[in-house]
Backbone as JSON Lines, residues from 0, in Angstrom:
{"i":0,"aa":"M","n":[118.67,127.25,88.15],"ca":[118.06,128.55,88.33],"c":[117.07,128.81,87.2]}
{"i":1,"aa":"R","n":[115.91,129.28,87.56],"ca":[114.87,129.55,86.56],"c":[114.93,131.02,86.16]}
{"i":2,"aa":"D","n":[114.66,131.29,84.9],"ca":[114.6,132.68,84.47],"c":[113.15,133.1,84.3]}
{"i":3,"aa":"R","n":[112.95,134.36,84.03],"ca":[111.58,134.88,83.94],"c":[110.78,134.25,82.82]}
{"i":4,"aa":"T","n":[111.41,133.91,81.7],"ca":[110.67,133.36,80.57],"c":[110.07,132.0,80.9]}
{"i":5,"aa":"S","n":[110.66,131.29,81.85],"ca":[110.14,129.96,82.19],"c":[108.81,130.03,82.92]}
{"i":6,"aa":"D","n":[108.49,131.19,83.47],"ca":[107.24,131.34,84.21],"c":[106.16,132.07,83.42]}
{"i":7,"aa":"Q","n":[106.37,132.3,82.14],"ca":[105.4,133.05,81.34],"c":[104.31,132.17,80.75]}
{"i":8,"aa":"H","n":[104.46,130.87,80.8],"ca":[103.46,129.99,80.19],"c":[102.13,130.0,80.92]}
{"i":9,"aa":"R","n":[102.15,130.1,82.23],"ca":[100.88,130.12,82.98],"c":[100.04,131.34,82.63]}
{"i":10,"aa":"P","n":[100.58,132.56,82.75],"ca":[99.76,133.73,82.39],"c":[99.34,133.73,80.92]}
{"i":11,"aa":"A","n":[100.19,133.23,80.05],"ca":[99.83,133.18,78.62],"c":[98.65,132.25,78.4]}
{"i":12,"aa":"L","n":[98.64,131.1,79.07],"ca":[97.53,130.16,78.94],"c":[96.27,130.73,79.58]}
{"i":13,"aa":"E","n":[96.42,131.4,80.71],"ca":[95.26,131.99,81.37],"c":[94.61,133.07,80.48]}
{"i":14,"aa":"R","n":[95.43,133.85,79.78],"ca":[94.88,134.83,78.83],"c":[94.14,134.12,77.71]}
{"i":15,"aa":"K","n":[94.7,133.03,77.2],"ca":[94.06,132.27,76.13],"c":[92.71,131.72,76.59]}
{"i":16,"aa":"L","n":[92.67,131.18,77.8],"ca":[91.45,130.57,78.32],"c":[90.43,131.61,78.81]}
{"i":17,"aa":"G","n":[90.93,132.79,79.16],"ca":[90.05,133.82,79.71],"c":[89.67,133.55,81.15]}
{"i":18,"aa":"R","n":[90.5,132.74,81.84],"ca":[90.26,132.41,83.25],"c":[91.58,131.95,83.88]}
{"i":19,"aa":"P","n":[91.65,132.02,85.2],"ca":[92.84,131.49,85.86],"c":[92.87,129.96,85.77]}
{"i":20,"aa":"L","n":[94.05,129.41,85.79],"ca":[94.17,127.95,85.84],"c":[93.67,127.47,87.2]}
{"i":21,"aa":"K","n":[93.02,126.33,87.2],"ca":[92.56,125.72,88.45],"c":[93.77,125.18,89.21]}
{"i":22,"aa":"S","n":[93.59,124.97,90.49],"ca":[94.71,124.51,91.32],"c":[95.24,123.15,90.88]}
{"i":23,"aa":"N","n":[94.4,122.35,90.2],"ca":[94.84,121.03,89.75],"c":[95.27,121.03,88.28]}
{"i":24,"aa":"E","n":[95.45,122.22,87.69],"ca":[95.84,122.32,86.28],"c":[97.25,122.88,86.14]}
{"i":25,"aa":"V","n":[97.91,122.46,85.08],"ca":[99.2,123.01,84.7],"c":[99.12,123.44,83.25]}
{"i":26,"aa":"A","n":[100.05,124.29,82.84],"ca":[100.14,124.69,81.44],"c":[101.06,123.71,80.73]}
{"i":27,"aa":"D","n":[100.52,122.97,79.79],"ca":[101.29,121.97,79.04],"c":[101.72,122.56,77.71]}
{"i":28,"aa":"H","n":[102.97,122.35,77.36],"ca":[103.49,122.77,76.05],"c":[103.26,121.64,75.06]}
{"i":29,"aa":"V","n":[102.41,121.88,74.07],"ca":[102.01,120.86,73.11],"c":[103.23,120.29,72.39]}
{"i":30,"aa":"N","n":[104.11,121.16,71.91],"ca":[105.28,120.7,71.14],"c":[106.49,120.4,72.03]}
{"i":31,"aa":"M","n":[106.29,120.45,73.35],"ca":[107.31,120.14,74.35],"c":[108.47,121.13,74.37]}
{"i":32,"aa":"D","n":[108.32,122.27,73.68],"ca":[109.34,123.32,73.69],"c":[108.94,124.33,74.76]}
{"i":33,"aa":"K","n":[109.61,124.29,75.9],"ca":[109.25,125.15,77.02],"c":[109.47,126.62,76.74]}
{"i":34,"aa":"D","n":[110.22,126.94,75.71],"ca":[110.43,128.34,75.35],"c":[109.35,128.88,74.43]}
{"i":35,"aa":"D","n":[108.51,128.01,73.9],"ca":[107.44,128.4,72.99],"c":[106.14,128.6,73.78]}
{"i":36,"aa":"N","n":[105.92,129.84,74.19],"ca":[104.74,130.15,74.98],"c":[103.63,130.79,74.15]}
{"i":37,"aa":"T","n":[103.59,130.46,72.86],"ca":[102.52,130.97,72.02],"c":[101.22,130.28,72.41]}
{"i":38,"aa":"P","n":[100.09,130.99,72.3],"ca":[98.81,130.39,72.69],"c":[98.53,129.04,72.03]}
{"i":39,"aa":"A","n":[98.9,128.89,70.77],"ca":[98.63,127.63,70.07],"c":[99.41,126.46,70.66]}
{"i":40,"aa":"N","n":[100.5,126.75,71.37],"ca":[101.34,125.69,71.93],"c":[101.0,125.37,73.38]}
{"i":41,"aa":"L","n":[100.03,126.04,73.94],"ca":[99.7,125.84,75.35],"c":[98.3,125.26,75.51]}
{"i":42,"aa":"R","n":[98.18,124.33,76.44],"ca":[96.86,123.76,76.75],"c":[96.83,123.42,78.23]}
{"i":43,"aa":"P","n":[95.64,123.49,78.83],"ca":[95.54,123.1,80.23],"c":[95.55,121.58,80.35]}
{"i":44,"aa":"E","n":[96.17,121.09,81.39],"ca":[96.21,119.65,81.62],"c":[96.21,119.42,83.13]}
{"i":45,"aa":"S","n":[95.53,118.39,83.56],"ca":[95.51,118.1,85.0],"c":[96.93,117.71,85.45]}
{"i":46,"aa":"R","n":[97.23,118.04,86.69],"ca":[98.55,117.68,87.22],"c":[98.77,116.17,87.14]}
{"i":47,"aa":"S","n":[97.72,115.42,87.39],"ca":[97.8,113.97,87.35],"c":[98.17,113.47,85.95]}
{"i":48,"aa":"D","n":[97.45,113.93,84.94],"ca":[97.74,113.52,83.56],"c":[99.13,113.97,83.14]}
{"i":49,"aa":"H","n":[99.49,115.19,83.55],"ca":[100.8,115.73,83.17],"c":[101.92,114.88,83.78]}
{"i":50,"aa":"S","n":[101.74,114.48,85.03],"ca":[102.74,113.64,85.69],"c":[102.85,112.28,85.02]}
{"i":51,"aa":"K","n":[101.72,111.74,84.58],"ca":[101.75,110.46,83.9],"c":[102.52,110.54,82.59]}
{"i":52,"aa":"R","n":[102.34,111.64,81.86],"ca":[103.01,111.78,80.57],"c":[104.48,112.18,80.69]}
{"i":53,"aa":"H","n":[104.76,113.02,81.69],"ca":[106.13,113.53,81.87],"c":[106.7,113.09,83.2]}
{"i":54,"aa":"G","n":[106.28,111.96,83.69],"ca":[106.64,111.49,85.02],"c":[108.08,111.74,85.39]}
{"i":55,"aa":"T","n":[108.31,111.91,86.66],"ca":[109.66,112.17,87.15],"c":[110.14,111.0,87.99]}
{"i":56,"aa":"S","n":[109.87,109.79,87.53],"ca":[110.33,108.61,88.26],"c":[111.86,108.58,88.26]}
{"i":57,"aa":"A","n":[112.41,107.91,89.22],"ca":[113.87,107.82,89.34],"c":[114.47,107.21,88.07]}
{"i":58,"aa":"A","n":[113.81,106.19,87.53],"ca":[114.33,105.55,86.32],"c":[114.33,106.53,85.14]}
{"i":59,"aa":"K","n":[113.28,107.32,85.02],"ca":[113.21,108.27,83.92],"c":[114.27,109.37,84.1]}
{"i":60,"aa":"R","n":[114.44,109.87,85.33],"ca":[115.46,110.89,85.57],"c":[116.85,110.35,85.22]}
{"i":61,"aa":"T","n":[117.13,109.11,85.62],"ca":[118.42,108.5,85.32],"c":[118.63,108.38,83.82]}
{"i":62,"aa":"A","n":[117.6,107.97,83.11],"ca":[117.7,107.83,81.65],"c":[117.95,109.18,81.0]}
{"i":63,"aa":"L","n":[117.26,110.22,81.45],"ca":[117.45,111.55,80.88],"c":[118.85,112.08,81.16]}
{"i":64,"aa":"I","n":[119.34,111.88,82.37],"ca":[120.69,112.33,82.72],"c":[121.72,111.59,81.9]}
{"i":65,"aa":"T","n":[121.55,110.28,81.77],"ca":[122.48,109.47,80.97],"c":[122.51,109.96,79.53]}
{"i":66,"aa":"K","n":[121.34,110.2,78.96],"ca":[121.25,110.68,77.59],"c":[121.95,112.04,77.45]}
{"i":67,"aa":"A","n":[121.72,112.92,78.41],"ca":[122.34,114.25,78.36],"c":[123.86,114.15,78.45]}
{"i":68,"aa":"L","n":[124.35,113.27,79.34],"ca":[125.79,113.12,79.49],"c":[126.43,112.52,78.25]}
{"i":69,"aa":"K","n":[125.74,111.61,77.59],"ca":[126.27,111.06,76.34],"c":[126.43,112.16,75.31]}
{"i":70,"aa":"G","n":[125.48,113.08,75.27],"ca":[125.56,114.21,74.35],"c":[126.73,115.11,74.67]}
{"i":71,"aa":"V","n":[126.99,115.33,75.97],"ca":[128.11,116.17,76.4],"c":[129.42,115.51,75.98]}
{"i":72,"aa":"H","n":[129.55,114.22,76.25],"ca":[130.78,113.52,75.9],"c":[130.98,113.49,74.39]}
{"i":73,"aa":"K","n":[129.92,113.29,73.64],"ca":[130.01,113.31,72.18],"c":[130.48,114.67,71.7]}
{"i":74,"aa":"H","n":[129.93,115.73,72.33],"ca":[130.3,117.1,71.95],"c":[131.76,117.35,72.26]}
{"i":75,"aa":"E","n":[132.25,116.85,73.4],"ca":[133.64,117.06,73.78],"c":[134.59,116.39,72.81]}
{"i":76,"aa":"R","n":[134.2,115.24,72.26],"ca":[135.07,114.53,71.33],"c":[135.23,115.28,70.01]}
{"i":77,"aa":"M","n":[134.32,116.2,69.75],"ca":[134.39,116.93,68.48],"c":[135.57,117.87,68.43]}
{"i":78,"aa":"Y","n":[136.13,118.24,69.58],"ca":[137.21,119.23,69.62],"c":[138.56,118.61,69.62]}
């Protein structure tokens, strides 16, 4: 489930640029912190370039899930 703060990056970037984002543009977080919607952390990027950098290939999704689960198991062992 997405919350309202996750959708604030587009309007913040549009204010910074002084124009709406084009249909082929996304708001990219420079420091990769999706909660940091400060103008300095946002830049326009083509959907194509964004997908290449943050691709959602099956292998990448599996690697991210595996990494996340290792963190959960590590955290559980702490108790």
